[in-house]
C-alpha positions in Angstrom: 104.3 94.0 72.1 107.1 96.2 72.1 109.5 94.5 69.4 113.4 95.3 68.9 115.7 94.6 66.1 119.7 94.3 66.5 122.0 95.3 64.0 123.6 91.9 63.7 120.6 90.6 62.3 117.7 92.8 61.8 115.5 90.0 60.4 114.9 88.7 64.0 112.3 90.2 66.4 112.7 90.0 69.9 110.4 91.5 72.5 111.9 91.2 75.8 109.9 90.7 78.8 109.9 90.8 82.6 112.6 88.9 84.6 114.5 87.8 81.5 111.8 86.2 79.4 111.7 86.7 75.7 109.5 86.8 72.7 111.3 85.8 69.3 109.7 85.7 66.0 111.7 85.2 62.4 109.1 85.9 59.8 111.4 85.2 57.2 112.5 81.6 58.4 109.6 80.8 59.4 109.4 80.2 63.4 109.0 82.1 66.3 109.7 81.1 70.3 109.0 82.0 73.4 111.6 82.0 76.3 110.0 81.9 79.9 112.0 82.1 83.0 111.9 83.7 86.4 115.2 85.3 86.4 117.1 88.1 85.8 116.9 90.2 82.3 121.1 89.2 82.1 120.2 85.1 82.6 117.5 85.8 80.3 120.4 87.8 77.6 122.7 84.5 78.3 119.8 81.9 77.7 118.6 84.0 74.7 122.0 84.1 73.2 122.6 80.6 73.5 118.7 79.2 72.4 118.3 81.1 69.5 121.2 79.3 67.6 120.0 76.0 67.8 116.8 77.0 67.2 117.5 78.2 63.8 120.0 75.7 62.9 116.8 73.0 64.1 114.4 74.4 61.8 116.9 75.3 58.7 118.1 71.5 59.3 114.2 70.7 59.2 113.3 72.7 56.2 116.9 70.9 54.1 114.9 67.4 55.1 
């Protein structure tokens, strides 16, 4: 897999796939997710930008409870 790190969140590893799919891994926070869609890279990025913050806050909230 070709994992990428982005400057705005270097601990988050992202593997962009075909048709907008993405694998996301955050080892420090202990979670991973896969976004599977069959659309386009642009739609995948839009969904990624909306979904990842929701996943992160759900995981962090679960850890605090």
